[in-house]
Backbone as CSV, one residue per row, in Angstrom:
resi,resn,N_x,N_y,N_z,CA_x,CA_y,CA_z,C_x,C_y,C_z
1,MET,60.696,-23.913,-2.443,60.887,-22.729,-1.635,59.655,-22.444,-0.778
2,TYR,58.475,-22.505,-1.385,57.233,-22.294,-0.660,56.375,-23.528,-0.819
3,ASN,55.628,-23.865,0.210,54.839,-25.088,0.158,53.453,-24.901,-0.427
4,ASN,53.143,-23.693,-0.875,51.842,-23.397,-1.482,50.680,-23.855,-0.610
5,ALA,50.776,-23.599,0.682,49.723,-23.978,1.612,48.416,-23.252,1.296
6,PHE,48.516,-22.062,0.748,47.332,-21.296,0.361,47.242,-21.293,-1.151
7,ASN,46.047,-21.502,-1.674,45.838,-21.467,-3.114,44.678,-20.524,-3.406
8,ALA,44.981,-19.399,-4.039,43.957,-18.377,-4.298,42.860,-18.892,-5.213
9,LYS,43.189,-19.758,-6.152,42.183,-20.278,-7.074,41.118,-21.062,-6.314
10,ASP,41.554,-21.934,-5.401,40.600,-22.688,-4.594,39.811,-21.772,-3.675
11,TRP,40.509,-20.786,-3.104,39.841,-19.838,-2.215,38.768,-19.059,-2.958
12,TRP,39.068,-18.627,-4.182,38.117,-17.841,-4.960,36.854,-18.634,-5.265
13,LYS,36.988,-19.935,-5.458,35.846,-20.800,-5.774,34.857,-20.909,-4.613
14,MET,35.237,-20.458,-3.440,34.371,-20.562,-2.270,33.136,-19.675,-2.375
15,GLY,33.127,-18.763,-3.316,31.968,-17.905,-3.514,31.939,-16.745,-2.549
16,GLU,30.740,-16.317,-2.226,30.563,-15.105,-1.429,31.154,-15.206,-0.028
17,ASP,31.318,-16.410,0.488,31.840,-16.592,1.842,33.363,-16.564,1.900
18,ARG,34.023,-16.349,0.756,35.488,-16.469,0.722,36.183,-15.527,1.697
19,PHE,35.737,-14.270,1.807,36.408,-13.335,2.707,36.117,-13.662,4.168
20,GLU,34.899,-14.109,4.441,34.563,-14.500,5.807,35.417,-15.684,6.252
21,SER,35.731,-16.585,5.326,36.523,-17.766,5.672,37.936,-17.385,6.107
22,LEU,38.409,-16.234,5.665,39.753,-15.806,6.033,39.818,-15.197,7.428
23,GLU,38.688,-14.687,7.906,38.614,-14.063,9.219,39.716,-13.026,9.391
24,LEU,39.794,-12.098,8.449,40.826,-11.077,8.452,40.405,-9.858,9.258
25,SER,41.381,-9.230,9.871,41.122,-7.961,10.536,40.817,-6.915,9.462
26,GLU,40.330,-5.780,9.886,40.040,-4.714,8.930,41.316,-4.274,8.205
27,THR,42.410,-4.189,8.946,43.689,-3.818,8.341,44.112,-4.845,7.293
28,ALA,43.979,-6.116,7.610,44.358,-7.174,6.667,43.462,-7.140,5.429
29,GLN,42.170,-6.872,5.612,41.260,-6.752,4.470,41.712,-5.622,3.555
30,GLN,42.153,-4.529,4.144,42.638,-3.402,3.360,43.908,-3.780,2.596
31,GLN,44.771,-4.576,3.219,45.993,-5.023,2.556,45.661,-5.903,1.348
32,TRP,44.687,-6.780,1.504,44.266,-7.636,0.387,43.698,-6.781,-0.743
33,ALA,42.839,-5.842,-0.398,42.244,-4.979,-1.418,43.323,-4.172,-2.128
34,GLN,44.291,-3.684,-1.373,45.387,-2.912,-1.959,46.224,-3.787,-2.897
35,ALA,46.485,-5.024,-2.518,47.264,-5.941,-3.367,46.538,-6.205,-4.684
36,ILE,45.233,-6.367,-4.620,44.451,-6.607,-5.833,44.453,-5.361,-6.722
37,GLU,44.275,-4.196,-6.122,44.308,-2.949,-6.895,45.687,-2.717,-7.516
38,PHE,46.732,-3.060,-6.781,48.099,-2.932,-7.270,48.285,-3.797,-8.515
39,PHE,47.790,-5.034,-8.460,47.869,-5.939,-9.597,47.128,-5.350,-10.795
40,LYS,45.922,-4.873,-10.555,45.121,-4.309,-11.642,45.787,-3.085,-12.256
41,TYR,46.446,-2.283,-11.428,47.142,-1.091,-11.928,48.249,-1.476,-12.907
42,TYR,49.002,-2.514,-12.592,50.118,-2.919,-13.439,49.707,-3.817,-14.593
43,ASP,48.467,-4.240,-14.612,47.945,-5.002,-15.749,47.569,-3.990,-16.830
44,LYS,48.602,-3.408,-17.450,48.427,-2.279,-18.375,47.522,-2.585,-19.559
45,ASP,47.584,-3.817,-20.057,46.751,-4.164,-21.211,45.396,-4.732,-20.791
46,MET,45.139,-4.730,-19.475,43.872,-5.206,-18.899,43.508,-6.601,-19.387
47,SER,44.505,-7.472,-19.455,44.302,-8.847,-19.906,43.881,-9.777,-18.776
48,GLY,43.993,-9.316,-17.524,43.664,-10.173,-16.392,44.879,-10.888,-15.832
49,ASP,46.023,-10.683,-16.468,47.270,-11.188,-15.933,48.384,-10.228,-16.319
50,ILE,49.553,-10.428,-15.722,50.674,-9.553,-16.021,51.833,-10.381,-16.558
51,ASP,52.557,-9.803,-17.504,53.706,-10.491,-18.081,54.969,-10.037,-17.359
52,ARG,56.117,-10.519,-17.816,57.400,-10.187,-17.183,57.615,-8.680,-17.074
53,GLU,57.353,-7.968,-18.156,57.577,-6.520,-18.159,56.641,-5.808,-17.189
54,GLU,55.398,-6.233,-17.149,54.435,-5.614,-16.240,54.765,-5.952,-14.780
55,PHE,55.407,-7.097,-14.559,55.751,-7.508,-13.195,56.973,-6.772,-12.644
56,LYS,57.841,-6.277,-13.511,59.083,-5.639,-13.043,58.842,-4.529,-12.019
57,PRO,57.914,-3.582,-12.252,57.705,-2.549,-11.230,57.052,-3.096,-9.950
58,VAL,56.277,-4.158,-10.069,55.688,-4.791,-8.884,56.813,-5.377,-8.033
59,TYR,57.698,-6.132,-8.680,58.841,-6.738,-7.997,59.699,-5.650,-7.341
60,LYS,60.016,-4.602,-8.088,60.857,-3.523,-7.581,60.223,-2.882,-6.351
61,SER,58.934,-2.639,-6.403,58.224,-2.019,-5.288,58.278,-2.901,-4.035
62,LEU,58.085,-4.202,-4.202,58.117,-5.122,-3.063,59.517,-5.196,-2.459
63,VAL,60.538,-5.221,-3.304,61.926,-5.246,-2.818,62.241,-3.945,-2.072
64,GLU,61.825,-2.819,-2.643,62.062,-1.527,-1.983,61.332,-1.427,-0.648
65,ALA,60.232,-2.159,-0.508,59.488,-2.172,0.750,60.133,-3.103,1.777
66,GLY,61.223,-3.773,1.377,61.966,-4.609,2.317,61.683,-6.092,2.253
67,HIS,60.901,-6.532,1.289,60.600,-7.964,1.175,61.757,-8.690,0.497
68,LYS,62.135,-9.825,1.059,63.227,-10.648,0.535,62.644,-11.623,-0.488
69,LEU,62.836,-11.333,-1.774,62.189,-12.101,-2.832,63.167,-12.901,-3.677
70,GLY,64.448,-12.804,-3.412,65.423,-13.409,-4.302,65.544,-12.559,-5.559
71,THR,66.115,-13.140,-6.594,66.266,-12.391,-7.840,64.923,-12.270,-8.553
72,PHE,64.886,-11.383,-9.521,63.680,-11.224,-10.329,63.300,-12.549,-10.990
73,ASP,64.282,-13.237,-11.582,64.001,-14.509,-12.257,63.507,-15.580,-11.289
74,GLN,64.041,-15.594,-10.069,63.557,-16.545,-9.067,62.097,-16.261,-8.712
75,ALA,61.782,-14.988,-8.551,60.401,-14.617,-8.234,59.466,-15.011,-9.374
76,MET,59.870,-14.746,-10.602,59.039,-15.111,-11.758,58.821,-16.621,-11.822
77,THR,59.865,-17.387,-11.595,59.754,-18.847,-11.639,58.788,-19.355,-10.572
78,THR,58.885,-18.788,-9.384,57.994,-19.183,-8.297,56.557,-18.768,-8.583
79,LEU,56.393,-17.565,-9.082,55.061,-17.013,-9.344,54.330,-17.694,-10.482
80,ASP,55.016,-17.903,-11.576,54.389,-18.406,-12.800,54.254,-19.922,-12.743
81,GLU,53.351,-20.387,-11.889,53.162,-21.822,-11.693,52.716,-22.530,-12.975
82,SER,51.983,-21.844,-13.818,51.482,-22.461,-15.050,52.542,-22.472,-16.157
83,ARG,53.639,-21.764,-15.936,54.762,-21.704,-16.889,54.340,-21.182,-18.264
84,ASP,53.419,-20.219,-18.260,52.967,-19.645,-19.525,53.548,-18.258,-19.775
85,GLY,54.463,-17.814,-18.886,55.082,-16.508,-19.051,54.227,-15.355,-18.554
86,ARG,53.103,-15.681,-17.963,52.184,-14.663,-17.456,51.812,-15.014,-16.019
87,ILE,51.497,-13.986,-15.251,51.117,-14.164,-13.851,49.651,-13.815,-13.700
88,SER,48.865,-14.788,-13.309,47.439,-14.540,-13.084,47.255,-13.912,-11.706
89,LEU,46.102,-13.328,-11.493,45.791,-12.772,-10.178,45.862,-13.873,-9.130
90,ASN,45.367,-15.066,-9.456,45.422,-16.190,-8.513,46.861,-16.535,-8.145
91,GLU,47.744,-16.605,-9.137,49.153,-16.899,-8.869,49.768,-15.817,-7.990
92,TYR,49.449,-14.577,-8.297,49.988,-13.430,-7.564,49.549,-13.441,-6.100
93,ILE,48.249,-13.613,-5.851,47.739,-13.619,-4.480,48.288,-14.813,-3.710
94,THR,48.313,-15.994,-4.337,48.876,-17.181,-3.690,50.315,-16.915,-3.269
95,TRP,51.091,-16.326,-4.173,52.495,-16.022,-3.900,52.624,-15.031,-2.747
96,LEU,51.840,-13.959,-2.761,51.917,-12.967,-1.691,51.592,-13.569,-0.323
97,VAL,50.631,-14.469,-0.283,50.289,-15.124,0.986,51.441,-16.045,1.393
98,ASN,51.949,-16.824,0.459,52.985,-17.802,0.794,54.318,-17.178,1.172
99,ILE,54.605,-15.966,0.689,55.841,-15.291,1.119,55.561,-14.337,2.281
100,ARG,54.348,-14.403,2.779,53.928,-13.672,3.981,53.899,-12.154,3.800
101,VAL,53.609,-11.715,2.586,53.365,-10.295,2.340,51.915,-9.991,2.709
102,LEU,51.018,-10.922,2.380,49.601,-10.794,2.762,49.309,-11.736,3.918
103,PRO,48.601,-11.245,4.926,48.252,-12.109,6.066,47.085,-13.026,5.729
104,LEU,47.053,-14.134,6.416,45.912,-15.043,6.336,45.221,-15.096,7.659
């Protein structure tokens, strides 16, 4: 479905220059910061990742905002690249970029 052209894990490894490498507008930077804060808000147990239950309100919010994500199970399958039943911040950001919710 998505070609995973962007990989947040690799991007994060770039160090302090990672945000400069994206060359984002101020608005886009705010969108990225908001996406990260949104993830942290729903990480109720503060484990650094979110499980299926924690992802449900995230999915619902994105669908209500008009994003075409397919079914909940399709989104989970696409998101959970490691197949461990949990969504890491890297998986989440990669997914948001690849479905064009976050600009690059």
